[in-house]
Phi, psi and omega in degrees: 000125184285173182301313183301320181294316179304314185290324176297318180296322179301314182297313182296316183288325179298318181293341179261007178075032184246035187295323182298318179299321182295320179301323181290322185279329183230073187296339180295329180042073189301326181297320180293325179296318178298320180296318180294321177299320180294319182295326183294337183281350182253148181299144176054030185298323184294316180296315182296320181297317180296319181298319181295320185285333188260008184296143178265107184293334182289348183266013181298111181257011184244035183298130178235144175245134182253152175245137178285176182300332182260014172094359181282142175285128182235141182239331185225151180231150170258124184229165178239132174285124187294329186278349185218359179063029184267144180264140171204158175263133180223147175296147181294336179282359174268352184270147172290166184299324180274002177059033178250353178223156181219133174286150175220134186289156183267019186291144176283323187281126176300324180296320179295321178297315181297319180295322178297322178296312183296321182277354180057046180303142179291136176303149180078002176299137175102354175090327181276139183301138174274145180280143174258123182249138174286131185227164164249118180288131182259299181194168183226153189218162183281333182230160178297322181297319179296317179295319178297322180297317178293321179297320180295320180296318180290326179295324179296335182284345179289136185262331185284135181304320182296325180289325177298320178295319183296322184300328177291327181290315185296333177293343177256003174069046184251033179304316181298322182297318183294323186293342182274353180287163186291164188294331180297312179291321181301324179297325179287326182284329185241081184300333178295326180284328184273358179082011180298123183297340179294340178299315179297318181297313181294324177297315179298317179298317182293318179299316180297314181293326177295316179297320178296321179295319177301313182292328177293317178297317179297317180302314181298317183288327175292320179299330183276358178285126178252125180205145176257354180289126185298318179298317180296320179297317179297316180296319178300315180294322178299317181294314180296323177297317180297318179293322178297321178294323177297316179298318181292319179299315181294326181283319187270329188277097177251089183293130183235148170240142184256132173249116179275134181246110177270149173148141179284163174301137180097356181272353176100021181295313181298315180296322178299312180296320178301316182294316180299320181277349181071029182237092182295131178064017179294307173266111183297150182308127179092358183277327181275092184098015182292321182245119185291348180272354185242124173277119182248132176224152183236132178212179182276144170273110183261005185260309183214191184260018180269155168274126187231142173231127174255115187252115179265128184255157172287162180274163177300322181296318180297318179294315181295325178296322179292320182292320184288338180280064186295329185277336188240031181288134176276170181297327179290319178298317178300318180297319181291316180297320179296318179296327182279315191242354181107170188297327184274001185292333184295341181269355185263154176274171178300317181297323178292320180292331179296337178276353178287140181301329184286339182299316180298322180295316179293318180300319179291321180298325181269016179291340173237154182269350181215138176236145181236133176245132181214129180205156179277342185263120185293320183294316179298318179299314181302315182296320182289314183295326181303330180298331187268343186237357180249144173297148182120325174260157184277355183289322193305327180294344183263357185260129178270314180206154176230125176250115181260125181246125188249132180281164171058037178224034183299323182299329181267318193234012184307317183242024186230140173239125176263122186239132176285121175237083188296153183280336173234144190207191183259179190242010186280152184298328182302312184283323184307313182296315179297316184299311182294321179298312180296322180300317182286346178274347187293127171268340176216156177229132173252120177261114186255125180210143175303132185302331182288342181236012188301324183273320188274337182291121184281337185306301184297323182289322179293317183292323179296317179297323180291327188266359185306317181298315182286335179278319184271263183298328180270001182221212181219029183283133178248327186239136169238115182245130177262122184248110177273120186258174175057042182291340180282346182278092186211143172254104186307316182295317179293320181293316181302325179294337181271349180286125188289332186259125182303320182295327177289323178300317182293323182292334182284324172051039177057019177281118185303317182296314180298321180295318179298311182295320179297315179295321178301313181296319177297316181299317180300315181295316182294318181293317179297320178295322179295321176301314183296328184272352176295127184302317183291331178284330178295318186270334189232008186282122169225040184246154171272120184255134175216157181233133178240141175243110191239155171228102179294320182298314181293325181291315184281321187256359175055054178290152191291339186286337186228138171282155180308320181295328181285346178281345179064011173296322181297327178297319178290323176298318179297323177300315179294317181297317181294323176297316178298317180298318180299316181292318177299323179294319178297317180294321178296315179299318179298316183293315181297318179298318180293322177298318177299322179297316180296315180293324176296323177295317178302314182291330184284340181253019177292158177300125182239132183265357181285117183293335182275356185296320180301315179295319180294319179297323178296320179295315180296318179302312180296319180295319181293319178295324177293318177300320179298315180298316181292318181295323179293321178297317179296316179296316179301320180294316181296317180291326175298321180295325177292323178297322179294323177298314178299318181302314181298316181293319181294321180298320177294322178295322178298316181299313180295321181297315180299321182286323192244000189300318181293315178296322179297317178296315181297321179295320180295314180298317181295326184289338183253351182283137175293157183306319181267358179057021180291128179074359184290337179297328177290324178296315180294322179298317178295322179300314183283327178296326180265029174058041172091005179229125180208136181240094179295148182293336183267010181244151183272358174206159183284161170267124184226093182291328179294318177294323178299314180291334180275356188307311186293325178289318177298316181299321184284334180262352191307305186298309182292324180298320179291332175285322181283324180232072180295146180295316180271120182298336181275352180285123180262110180256347183085347183231006186282150176299320181299322179293323178295322177294318179300322182290337185293131174197145176259000176266117181269144177296144180097356181263040184281140178240162175299144182295344178270353183279145176298325181293330176300315181288326175299315181295320178296321178299314181295321178299316180292326176294321175300311181302317182296312184289327179291321177297319179297317181294322180294325175292321179293327179300317180299317180294315184289328182293330175297316180293320179299313182294317183285348182295335177296308178298315183298318179297315179298316180298316180297318180290330183273350188305314181300318178294319177301313183297318179295318180295321181295333184276346183291135183223184174086199183298135180054038181299321182297317179296319180297320180295317180297317179297321181294319180292317177299316179300318180295317180297315179300320182292324189259348195303321183291318181275325186296313182287328175294322177297319179297319177299312182295327179295319177298312182294322179293320178292325176294321177297318177299320178297315179301314180295322179296316180298311184293316181293322179294314178299316181297309184292316183292318183282329173299316180297320180294319178297315180298317181293315186290333183251016179286176182301135181288156180294139178273355176243130178305132177270244175225146178275115183247022181303315180297321180290325176297317179297322179295318178295324176299318178296318178298318182299319180291339181277350179283109187279000000 
């Protein structure tokens, strides 16, 4: 057994109180030897060591009692070591005055350390220097037992096994012992030192839980304040309401990011998801995207340990409307009716189908709009859910969407939803709305394709080009990742023959691993080049592009040709983990900032004996309201200038649209019509029946006449729209709405007050309120900008609807020609007003956004100013200065 193993075993057994057993099994005790070597290097080390070991703890004559900020006697503190995120209990007389450092004794024996903590031994006892450790102060207590109880509660919150072991050690005070172990073990013990990304995650979790604990303590103590003074009662209720809102916000606000997964059935989507989640055969092959009529999404189950599926069904009315449209049924509608009632059902009327025995069964099935499946067994769950999303069973035509929730995967999916966005699809109205909505929610897109067809398969490339508008300016997508699957499926001899350079062929030498890696590298290069050469990406690309070459089979089944790291599944897992960490960090920052605001408010309304304070508060109140008025005027002016930029771009787009709209429409129709135009009349009829949007099953992207007509307006606003509404909130364009909100503040530089002043805390309260409302508004901007961008298409569709309906109803001889003429006639008739209406809709919605931002800032900050400068409580509340300082320390620790 090597050194590292010995030391790991030492740590585990020590935390379980088995040190004596360890001495018997490992008499060399390497850690003690290292300690002794270290002691030999210092003068008089032998004498000092003896003095330290033989000290009488009962003779401590320097006992000190500390009082907390609110007057409680405190004897012990729970602190965190900054360099390792380790928890320990320490006497308060070991802490520096600013509570940023803690002395620690140099004793070898863990028992002596623990006894020193309990006896509150004075630092420097024993002659040998005590070490000073950088700490984050957590809380302080009157007794050792209370401090230990809090330490145990915090230790339970730690998720990593190594940290659980460590928490037991720190309760026995063996920090010095651990530091003497070799660097290999130390790296495992101190993830922060080794660069382990889980350190940041655990730090964020700990900071959030620490802040919550502070607010819980404050809440209890505020509740226990008894006063008959009306002002004090109002302030008490305001504080409790604010804490209650924080609790509700933390409980209800589950920020999610959506990753859209493109790819046809058979490309390896289900296997990819199984590998990422570490659940072999959980999603059966073909289930993720098996049925183009069902939107399938996967997320974490944050409620319990069950596998859960929430199945949303179409309504009875929606089904009956499809059945009754006998003359205008699309191929997808026919497929669904056939699956439900049999091959001859397409010839029957609704009344005839109602007499079918299966109708009653279907009617009963649709008696509710949502069904839930929940089980602890994954295999059983998989079999049941497959009935609803795979072809072969009669359920799938009745299913609108399926949400699969997986337990025990918070690290991967806590804040992430994976949504199937198939490359070829159906044309029904039910799916269209869901599809477009989900597309615009995507922060990332994964394009999944078999590596052997990644370049030549037109489906993924066509759909990406079609969706660029909805992903970028009309959405919030930042990343587009191309995932080449089934990389382990290779014939080395055949592949070597396809390699163009003889010297490369010789180097591969029919080695399967070398061939796989060589093909992976070639695929990455070819896919990236194809992305760069796409015309639409050249002109409109503002995405981060990456390519992954994965083997789900090799990762799950450990085939000999590839190591797990070479399958690149871990890279995708890391992407998900990093996304979750980022969101958790944002939520932690939001909570800590709000907590600081509440505590600053408490401190600002404390009983004040300064007679001039009322007069001073009145001056500050007037100054802040004046600052608010000036800041709102400046913001209004800046947003108006952005509106003028949009107006200019839109006007040019209107002009081009009026001139070219008919030709643009004709070009689109001609580009999708087959050479002999056989059956094309049905395609056009479906297009017009569905208000200008239709996705034939045999096409790799939908036909979207509304987007086609909006093309010139979209093209003209594209560049400026991306500057005004950047997808990435951190992107500084100098013209973005988010930047204008960030610049807004009613706190002027130079208005600094002493940290002991009531006005200092008032100002801090207002700053945190500003931060909170601005963060909320910036999130709302992202949501509203999607609606603003899509309003061009929506306006055109609404104005064209009557023409679409008339064209769809035309029948008889030369029906296709009649429909085309009707649409052309409608466009000619409406073009001058329709595009101008679309322009005005964008500008009006931008104006509404501007007014919403200004009114929200005005009302929220006026209320905050009034609250912070209101009459102070006539009853002393609680002094939370120390807790504010602690929250400040926590805030600075959020990386």
